N, C-alpha and C positions, 0 to 999 in steps of 0.2 A: 956205683949202681950195678955194673956188670957182674961183679962177684956175687952180689946178693941175688940178682936175677938167675945166675947160673945155679945157685943152690935150689931155688924153686924148680927149675927145669930138671935138674938131676934127680929130684925127688918125684918128678912126674906131676908136680902141682902147677896150677895156673899162677902166672905172675900177676901180683896185685896191680890194679889200675894205676895207683900212684906211682909205681915204678915204671910201668910202660909209658905213661904220660910224661913222667920226668925225663926219661931217656929221649923221647921224641922231641920235647921242648928244648932240651939241651942241644940236640942235633940240629934243629932248624935255626938255632942261633949261631951256627958256625958260618964263617965267611963265605964258603962256597954255596950257601943257601940264601945269600943276600939278594940275589936276583929272582928268587922263587924256589919253590919246592913242590913236590907232589906227595900227598899222603894217601896211602892205600890201606884200608882196613882200620883207619883211625879217623875220627872217633867211632867207637862201637857202642859206647854207653853215654848217658847224659852227663855224668861226671867228667868224662874225658872231653866231651864237647864244651862244657863250661870252663874247664881248665884251659883248653886251647883258646877259647874266646877271650878269656882274661889275659892270657899271655900275649896273644896277638895285639890286643888293645893296648897293653902296657908298652909294647914296642912300636906302636903306631902302624901296624900292618893290617891290611884288610884282605880277605879272601877275594880273589878275582873271579873264581868259578868253582862250582861244585858239580860233580857228576854222580848221580845215584842210579844204580842198576837194581831195579825191583824185579822180583820173580814171584809168580803165584805160589801160594803156600803149598799147593799140591805138587809143585815141581821140586820142592825141597824134600 
């Protein structure tokens, strides 16, 4: 996945959700994430959230907490 992602970045293109999500899901399955992990910036889209939800359900993992920081539209 890394080489494919690099191609998108080298061209200045956005990396498709399926690649970003795949890399994150692969990463959180590593042994050092067995006791927990923090996701920052993901999910950003509904498809990413659904993929994360399916993946966590398949491995029997639940989210313990979610932190959301909202800003007024005018501040953006």
